[in-house]
C-alpha positions as CSV (number, residue, x, y, z in Angstrom):
1,M,-50.5,2.3,-19.7
2,K,-47.4,4.4,-18.9
3,R,-48.0,7.2,-16.1
4,K,-46.6,10.8,-17.1
5,T,-46.2,12.7,-14.0
6,G,-45.4,15.9,-15.5
7,Y,-42.6,16.7,-13.3
8,G,-39.6,17.8,-14.3
9,A,-36.4,18.4,-11.6
10,A,-36.9,22.0,-11.5
11,V,-40.8,21.4,-10.5
12,L,-40.4,18.8,-8.3
13,V,-37.7,20.7,-6.2
14,L,-39.8,23.6,-6.0
15,S,-42.7,21.8,-5.0
16,L,-40.3,20.2,-2.3
17,V,-39.8,23.7,-1.3
18,L,-43.1,25.4,-1.3
19,A,-44.9,22.3,0.4
20,M,-46.9,23.0,3.5
21,S,-47.7,21.1,6.5
22,S,-49.3,21.6,10.0
23,G,-49.9,19.6,13.0
24,C,-49.3,16.0,14.1
25,G,-51.8,14.8,11.4
26,K,-50.2,15.9,8.6
27,K,-46.6,14.3,9.4
28,E,-48.8,11.0,10.3
29,T,-50.4,11.5,6.5
30,K,-47.5,11.5,4.7
31,Y,-46.0,8.4,6.4
32,T,-49.5,7.0,5.4
33,Y,-49.2,8.0,1.9
34,R,-45.5,6.4,1.6
35,A,-47.0,3.2,3.1
36,A,-49.7,3.2,0.5
37,G,-47.1,3.7,-2.4
38,I,-44.9,0.9,-1.3
39,E,-47.7,-1.6,-0.8
40,A,-48.9,-0.5,-4.5
41,L,-45.5,-0.7,-5.8
42,N,-44.9,-4.4,-4.3
43,A,-48.0,-5.2,-5.8
44,G,-46.9,-4.0,-9.4
45,N,-49.7,-1.4,-9.3
46,Y,-47.2,1.3,-10.7
47,E,-49.6,4.0,-11.6
48,A,-51.4,3.8,-7.7
49,A,-47.9,3.6,-6.3
50,L,-47.0,7.2,-8.1
51,E,-49.8,8.7,-6.9
52,S,-49.5,7.8,-3.3
53,F,-45.9,8.7,-3.5
54,D,-46.5,12.4,-5.3
55,Q,-49.2,12.7,-2.1
56,A,-46.3,11.6,0.4
57,I,-44.1,14.6,-1.4
58,E,-47.1,17.1,-1.2
59,S,-47.8,16.4,2.1
60,S,-44.2,17.1,3.4
61,K,-42.5,19.9,4.9
62,G,-40.5,22.5,2.8
63,L,-36.8,20.9,3.4
64,V,-35.6,17.8,1.7
65,G,-34.9,15.4,4.3
66,K,-34.5,11.8,4.8
67,F,-38.3,10.7,4.5
68,E,-38.3,12.9,1.1
69,K,-35.3,11.1,-0.3
70,D,-36.6,7.8,0.6
71,V,-39.9,8.6,-1.3
72,L,-38.0,9.8,-4.2
73,K,-36.2,6.4,-4.4
74,Y,-39.4,4.3,-4.3
75,R,-40.8,7.0,-7.0
76,G,-37.8,6.5,-9.5
77,E,-38.5,2.7,-8.8
78,A,-41.9,2.9,-9.7
79,Q,-41.4,5.1,-12.7
80,Y,-38.5,2.8,-13.9
81,L,-40.3,-0.4,-13.5
82,S,-43.3,1.6,-15.5
83,E,-41.4,2.0,-18.5
84,D,-41.5,5.6,-17.7
85,Y,-37.8,6.0,-18.2
86,A,-37.3,9.7,-19.0
87,S,-39.4,10.6,-15.8
88,A,-36.9,8.2,-13.7
89,A,-34.2,9.6,-15.1
90,D,-35.2,13.1,-14.1
91,T,-36.1,11.7,-10.2
92,Y,-32.7,10.3,-9.9
93,G,-31.3,13.7,-11.1
94,I,-33.1,15.2,-8.2
95,L,-31.5,12.5,-6.0
96,I,-28.1,13.4,-7.2
97,Q,-28.7,17.4,-6.8
98,V,-30.4,17.0,-3.2
99,D,-28.2,14.2,-1.8
100,G,-25.0,14.4,-3.4
101,G,-23.3,12.2,-6.0
102,H,-23.6,8.7,-4.8
103,A,-22.9,5.8,-7.1
104,E,-26.2,4.3,-6.5
105,Y,-28.2,7.0,-7.9
106,F,-25.7,7.3,-11.2
107,N,-26.4,4.0,-11.8
108,M,-30.0,4.0,-11.5
109,R,-30.0,7.2,-13.6
110,A,-27.8,5.4,-16.2
111,A,-30.2,2.6,-16.7
112,A,-33.4,4.9,-17.0
113,R,-31.3,6.9,-19.7
114,A,-30.6,3.7,-21.8
115,G,-34.4,3.0,-21.4
116,A,-35.2,6.4,-22.8
117,G,-32.7,6.1,-25.7
118,N,-30.2,8.2,-24.2
119,F,-27.0,6.2,-24.6
120,A,-24.6,8.7,-24.2
121,G,-26.3,9.8,-20.8
122,A,-25.9,6.3,-19.8
123,S,-22.5,5.9,-20.3
124,E,-21.5,9.2,-18.8
125,D,-23.3,8.3,-15.7
126,Y,-21.8,4.8,-15.5
127,Q,-18.2,6.3,-16.0
128,K,-19.3,8.5,-12.9
129,S,-20.5,5.9,-10.8
130,L,-17.1,3.7,-11.7
131,S,-15.2,6.8,-10.3
132,L,-17.0,6.7,-7.2
133,D,-17.4,2.7,-6.8
134,P,-14.4,1.3,-8.5
135,E,-15.5,-2.3,-7.3
136,G,-19.0,-1.9,-8.8
137,K,-20.6,-2.7,-5.2
138,A,-23.2,-0.3,-5.2
139,P,-27.0,-0.7,-6.1
140,G,-27.6,-1.2,-9.5
141,S,-24.0,-1.1,-10.8
142,L,-24.8,-4.3,-13.2
143,E,-27.6,-2.7,-14.9
144,A,-25.7,0.6,-15.4
145,L,-22.9,-1.5,-16.7
146,M,-24.9,-2.9,-19.4
147,A,-26.3,0.2,-20.4
148,A,-23.0,2.0,-20.7
149,G,-21.7,-1.2,-22.7
150,E,-25.2,-1.1,-24.9
151,A,-24.2,2.7,-25.5
152,M,-20.8,1.8,-26.7
153,E,-22.1,-1.1,-29.1
154,Q,-24.2,1.7,-30.3
155,A,-21.3,3.8,-31.4
156,G,-19.8,0.6,-33.0
157,E,-17.4,0.0,-30.1
158,A,-18.2,-3.2,-29.2
159,G,-14.4,-4.0,-28.5
160,Q,-14.8,-1.2,-25.8
161,A,-18.1,-2.7,-24.5
162,M,-16.8,-6.3,-24.3
163,A,-13.7,-5.2,-21.8
164,L,-16.2,-3.4,-19.8
165,Y,-18.4,-6.8,-19.7
166,E,-15.2,-8.8,-19.2
167,D,-13.9,-6.5,-16.2
168,A,-17.4,-7.0,-14.9
169,L,-17.0,-10.8,-14.9
170,S,-13.7,-10.6,-12.9
171,K,-15.4,-8.9,-10.0
172,G,-17.8,-11.7,-9.9
173,K,-20.9,-10.1,-11.6
174,Q,-22.8,-12.7,-13.7
175,S,-26.3,-12.5,-15.4
176,A,-28.1,-14.0,-18.2
177,G,-28.4,-10.2,-19.5
178,L,-24.6,-9.4,-19.2
179,Y,-23.9,-12.9,-21.1
180,N,-26.4,-11.7,-23.7
181,R,-24.6,-8.7,-24.5
182,M,-21.3,-10.4,-24.6
183,G,-22.7,-12.8,-27.1
184,L,-23.8,-9.8,-29.2
185,C,-20.3,-8.1,-28.8
186,R,-19.0,-11.4,-30.4
187,M,-21.5,-11.5,-33.0
188,A,-20.3,-8.0,-34.2
189,E,-17.2,-9.3,-34.5
190,E,-18.4,-12.3,-36.6
191,D,-17.0,-14.9,-33.9
192,W,-19.8,-17.1,-34.2
193,T,-18.3,-19.6,-31.7
194,G,-17.5,-17.3,-29.1
195,A,-21.1,-15.7,-29.5
196,D,-22.9,-19.2,-29.1
197,G,-20.6,-20.0,-26.0
198,Y,-21.9,-16.7,-24.2
199,F,-25.3,-17.3,-25.4
200,E,-25.2,-20.8,-23.8
201,L,-23.8,-19.5,-20.6
202,G,-26.5,-16.9,-20.4
203,L,-29.0,-19.6,-20.8
204,S,-27.6,-21.5,-17.9
205,M,-28.4,-18.3,-15.6
206,P,-30.9,-18.5,-12.8
207,D,-32.4,-15.5,-14.7
208,S,-32.4,-16.7,-18.3
209,S,-36.4,-16.4,-18.3
210,Q,-36.0,-12.9,-18.2
211,V,-33.8,-12.8,-21.4
212,P,-35.9,-14.5,-24.0
213,E,-33.8,-13.3,-26.6
214,L,-31.0,-15.5,-25.7
215,L,-32.6,-18.7,-27.5
216,F,-33.1,-16.3,-30.3
217,N,-29.6,-15.0,-30.9
218,R,-27.9,-18.4,-30.1
219,A,-30.0,-20.1,-32.8
220,V,-28.7,-16.9,-35.1
221,A,-25.2,-17.6,-33.9
222,R,-25.5,-21.4,-34.9
223,E,-26.6,-20.7,-38.1
224,Y,-24.3,-18.1,-39.2
225,S,-21.5,-20.8,-38.1
226,G,-23.1,-23.4,-40.7
227,D,-24.9,-25.6,-38.2
228,F,-28.2,-25.2,-39.6
229,K,-29.8,-28.5,-37.9
230,T,-29.1,-27.5,-34.4
231,A,-30.3,-23.6,-35.4
232,L,-33.5,-24.9,-36.5
233,D,-34.0,-26.7,-33.3
234,L,-32.9,-23.9,-31.3
235,M,-35.6,-21.5,-33.4
236,Q,-38.3,-24.2,-32.9
237,Q,-37.5,-24.1,-29.1
238,Y,-37.6,-20.3,-29.2
239,V,-41.5,-20.4,-30.5
240,S,-42.4,-23.2,-28.2
241,V,-41.3,-21.7,-25.2
242,H,-42.0,-17.6,-25.9
243,G,-44.6,-18.1,-28.4
244,P,-45.5,-16.9,-32.1
245,D,-42.8,-14.5,-33.6
246,E,-42.7,-13.5,-37.0
247,A,-38.6,-13.1,-37.2
248,A,-38.4,-16.4,-35.6
249,E,-40.8,-17.8,-37.9
250,R,-39.4,-16.4,-41.0
251,E,-36.1,-18.1,-39.6
252,I,-37.5,-21.6,-39.5
253,T,-38.7,-21.4,-42.8
254,F,-35.3,-20.4,-44.1
255,L,-33.9,-23.0,-42.0
256,K,-35.9,-25.9,-43.2
257,T,-34.5,-25.4,-46.6
258,R,-30.9,-25.8,-45.5
């Protein structure tokens, strides 16, 4: 279940300013809360992690220092992984406000904004990150790139998105997700053979299991190119690997008639 924290940027900054602490025990408590939050985060218990990070912030002194920034980074990660993308975007926005315009923060907010459906904001953040980090070496750059590219695809600018993806490849960035997006761009241009090639590359990547739609998309590309037998084989493989899927079953029924 997603955890809605209820913190907006202004509210969280205000809580940091007003939070009170006294004595050595208070300092120890905030570190204890952070440690508990990190442990819960690593265990995939995002709700417990967020509760601990909130307690660490509330137990902190008023000024936003190194400790508070560190907790906010973990907090943003926990929100993102729990798919509370809007709150994650808020948290990264706070980090941008209190810790300057680091490319990493813009990258992570771009990914969070894309997850929340704010593709225009994701594209804007990626461009800000790129101006700070032209080589795309900051953490989260690949995620931000794909968020910005998807924004362009949504706007009907598959060619511009493809240019971003190709630039990333020239800088040594590779992932199953990136090849999947490149394949989708080729499909938007009805280049079925080109799309199939990118989907095949994606399936060869170590993280291909994280992008289950690759098999489905490759089957569709083969179908549109007229290779119905291979398309059927791929779609059946998709179902056997990822389980029953209504759309896939419809495709299989159709392909068996070809």
